[in-house]
Residue, then its C-alpha position, 0 to 999 in steps of 0.5 A: m658149488a652148483l645149485k643142483e649140488k647144493i640142493q642134493e647136499d641139503l636133501w642129504t642133510a634133511t634125510r639125516s635130520q629127518e625133516k619131513v617137510q624139507l625132505t619132501i620138497l627137495r625130493l620133488l624139486l630134484s625130480d623136476i630138475k631130473n625131468t627137465e634134464i630128460a626133456e632137454q637130453k643134457p645136464v641143466d645149468d644153474a639158470k635152468v635150475t632157477e627156472v625150475i625153482n621159479r615154476q615150483v614157487r609159482r605153483h606154491r603161491e597159486s596153491i596158497e591163494a586157492f587154499k586161502q579162498g577155501n579157508r584151509s589154513d592148515l594147507v596154507a601153512q604147509e604150502e608156506a613152509e614149503l615155499d620158504i624152503l624153495m626161496e632159500f635157493l633163489p637169488k635175493q628178491m628185488s624190493h618194490d623200489d628196485i623194480v620201479a627204478a629198473a622199470r623206469q630205466a627200461i621205459e626211458s630206454v625204449g621211449a615208451v609213452g603209454p600202455n601200448d608200449k608195455g610189451k617193448v618194456m617187458s621184453q627188455l626188462m624181464p631178462q634183466l630181472k629174471g629170477k630176481a623178481e616175480g613176473k606178475a609184480v614187474s608187469d603190474i609195476v610197468s602197467q602202473l608207470l605207463t598209465g600213471 
């Protein structure tokens, strides 16, 4: 089943069970997917849907950080609940150790020796890890490996 169809099916289930948080976030997600289809003037595939979900996940993580700084625990809890719903539609995220192993392999294959080679490493590594690991985490790990 296509990812977009699964989201629509989950929306229908949430509508029947009247789960307000899930209903809200799934509607917003489908709206973003529809806007992407309109912008590209064609139906989106699972890879594009995953990109839309990743954008939503990034926004929620940024909101959580902002709300934590503002001592708004009520809004942090709401954002975290919505984030959990979004994470269900993404592929299983890689562990820290898996990212480190992939980064070491990429560093070795490009022949990187220092921080100046980070761009080369990231350009090879990110297509492999797209959707499986957060870009900021990958960037931090590559920086650590290249400086250490």
